[in-house]
Structures are given as structure tokens and as C-alpha cells.
C-alpha positions in Angstrom: -7.3 -25.4 -51.0 -5.8 -28.9 -50.6 -3.5 -30.8 -52.8 -4.3 -34.4 -53.9 -2.6 -35.8 -50.8 -5.0 -33.8 -48.6 -2.6 -31.4 -47.1 -2.8 -27.7 -47.2 -1.4 -25.9 -50.2 1.7 -23.8 -49.5 0.2 -20.5 -50.9 0.0 -17.4 -48.7 -2.9 -15.0 -48.5 -3.3 -12.6 -51.4 -2.7 -8.9 -50.6 -5.3 -6.6 -52.2 -2.9 -3.7 -52.7 -0.3 -5.7 -54.7 -2.8 -7.7 -56.9 -1.9 -11.4 -57.0 1.4 -11.1 -55.1 1.3 -13.2 -51.9 1.5 -11.1 -48.7 4.8 -11.3 -46.9 5.5 -12.0 -43.2 8.2 -11.0 -40.8 9.4 -14.0 -38.9 12.1 -14.6 -36.3 14.1 -17.7 -35.6 15.8 -17.1 -32.3 18.9 -18.5 -30.5 19.6 -17.6 -26.9 23.3 -17.6 -26.1 23.0 -18.8 -22.6 20.7 -20.4 -20.0 19.6 -17.0 -18.7 18.6 -14.5 -21.4 18.3 -10.9 -20.4 15.3 -10.3 -18.1 12.2 -9.7 -20.2 13.6 -10.5 -23.6 11.7 -13.8 -24.2 8.4 -12.1 -23.2 9.1 -9.0 -25.3 10.1 -11.0 -28.3 6.8 -13.0 -28.0 4.9 -9.7 -27.9 6.7 -8.5 -31.0 6.1 -11.8 -32.8 2.4 -11.6 -31.9 2.1 -8.1 -33.2 3.8 -8.7 -36.6 1.9 -12.0 -37.1 -1.1 -10.1 -38.4 0.8 -7.5 -40.5 1.1 -8.0 -44.3 4.5 -6.9 -45.6 5.4 -6.6 -49.3 8.3 -9.1 -48.8 8.9 -12.0 -46.6 11.4 -11.1 -43.9 13.2 -14.2 -42.5 15.3 -13.1 -39.6 17.7 -15.0 -37.4 17.9 -13.3 -34.0 20.9 -14.3 -31.9 21.1 -12.9 -28.4 24.5 -13.4 -26.8 25.0 -14.9 -23.4 27.3 -17.0 -21.3 27.6 -19.9 -23.7 27.6 -18.1 -27.1 28.9 -14.6 -26.6 28.2 -12.1 -29.4 30.9 -9.6 -30.1 29.9 -5.9 -30.1 28.4 -4.0 -31.8 24.8 -5.3 -31.9 23.0 -5.1 -35.2 22.3 -6.6 -38.6 24.6 -9.1 -40.2 24.5 -10.9 -43.6 21.6 -9.0 -45.1 20.3 -10.5 -48.4 17.5 -9.4 -50.7 16.0 -11.8 -53.2 13.8 -9.8 -55.6 12.5 -12.6 -57.6 11.4 -14.5 -54.5 10.3 -11.3 -52.6 12.3 -12.5 -49.7 14.8 -10.8 -47.4 17.0 -12.5 -44.9 19.5 -11.4 -42.3 20.8 -12.1 -38.8 20.3 -9.7 -36.0 22.9 -10.1 -33.4 22.5 -8.7 -29.9 25.6 -8.5 -27.7 25.1 -9.4 -24.1 27.6 -6.7 -23.2 25.6 -4.0 -25.1 22.4 -5.1 -23.4 24.0 -5.1 -20.0 25.3 -1.6 -20.5 21.9 -0.4 -21.7 19.8 1.6 -19.2 16.6 0.0 -20.7 17.3 -3.5 -22.1 13.9 -4.1 -23.6 13.9 -0.8 -25.4 17.4 -1.7 -26.7 16.0 -5.0 -28.0 13.1 -3.2 -29.8 15.4 -0.5 -31.2 18.0 -3.0 -32.5 15.2 -5.0 -34.3 13.7 -1.8 -35.6 17.0 -0.5 -37.0 17.9 -3.8 -38.6 14.5 -4.2 -40.3 14.5 -0.6 -41.5 18.0 -1.2 -43.0 16.7 -4.2 -44.8 13.8 -2.1 -46.1 16.2 0.5 -47.4 18.1 -2.3 -49.2 14.8 -3.4 -50.9 13.9 0.1 -51.9 17.3 0.6 -53.5 16.6 -2.4 -55.8 12.8 -2.4 -56.2 11.3 0.8 -57.5 7.7 -0.4 -56.6 8.6 -0.9 -52.9 6.9 1.8 -50.7 9.6 2.1 -48.0 7.6 4.7 -46.0 4.5 2.5 -45.8 6.5 -0.6 -44.9 8.4 1.3 -42.2 5.1 2.4 -40.8 4.3 -1.2 -40.1 7.3 -1.5 -37.8 6.9 1.9 -36.1 5.4 0.3 -33.0 9.0 -0.9 -32.2 9.9 2.8 -31.6 6.9 3.5 -29.5 8.3 4.1 -26.0 4.8 3.9 -24.4 4.6 0.3 -25.7 7.9 -0.7 -24.2 7.4 -2.5 -20.8 10.9 -1.5 -19.7 10.5 -0.9 -16.0 13.8 -2.5 -14.8 17.2 -0.9 -15.0 20.0 -2.8 -16.6 22.2 -4.9 -14.2 25.5 -3.4 -13.1 27.7 -3.6 -16.2 30.6 -5.0 -14.1 28.7 -8.0 -12.9 26.0 -9.0 -15.4 26.8 -12.7 -15.3 27.0 -12.8 -11.5 23.6 -11.2 -11.1 21.9 -13.6 -13.6 23.5 -16.7 -12.0 22.3 -15.6 -8.6 18.6 -15.9 -9.7 
């Protein structure tokens, strides 16, 4: 459908299970806190984005993912910040902050990334369920279960030595 100016209309696809309610998406806007993000993070985040691109959620999840680094350090602990649920707009927002120190100490950094995202999105889903009685939290969590799948995690590298994470990254 096009508007009179010839551009595409801003309507999303219609979800069959919710009637005329537009299907929601899970999207990330990402900020890397340094010139050298943790090994594999960019590639893994691209895989996650590719996977959720085809998934219809009941709400739009607009997430701001901040990964700490040399320029913009993120204080520990990693996790969800500023969660907000807008029932009338069927939108959820929040910032997922990932501390470079937490990642450097993790034995499997990619698994840590996936688990942090999973935990944050699941928490947002719990917040929706607390306010929207029609929200099927179990079905929605099933759509992000792939983030907990260890077989899908391409984490073959150990974390850098926690005492010298910046030195190792700069040497590359």
C-alpha cells in the first residue's frame, strides 16, 4: 500500500493470532564502547538480529545495547536498565548494558552476551505480563529460547586473561 506521495505506508504486517494487531519486532540499536569490541560480539549480534528478524512478537521491543570498552566503560553489573512498557502503543524499551569487565571475566564471552540479552528480554516480558492479562509470556519466551541454546553458541574461544583484557585487544 502506498500513500499519495508514493512512499510505503508505515503499517506493519498483521499477525493472524492477534487479529488486526500489527506484529511486533525485536530490534537492537548498538553502541560499542571502544575500537575493539570483544572477539565475536559483532558477528554474534548479527546472527541474533538475523534470527529475530523473522519472528513476530506481541509487542515491539526497541532495545539499546551498549557494550563497554576502552572509550565508554560500563560499570558492572551487566543487565537491563531503564525498562519501560507502553501498553497502548504495544511497545517495550530498555537499555541492555554489558560491562567489558564482566565479559573479560566470563569463560565464554559469546554465551555471556546471549545470556545477558535473554535475561533482559525475559525480564521485559515479565513486566508486560504483569500489566497485560492477554500477553502469553510462555509463548513469547519460547521465541527467545534460542538464546539459551548452548549448541547454537559459537563460543570456541576462552576469555582473555582478566588482568590484561585491554592489553590483549590492543596487541591485535
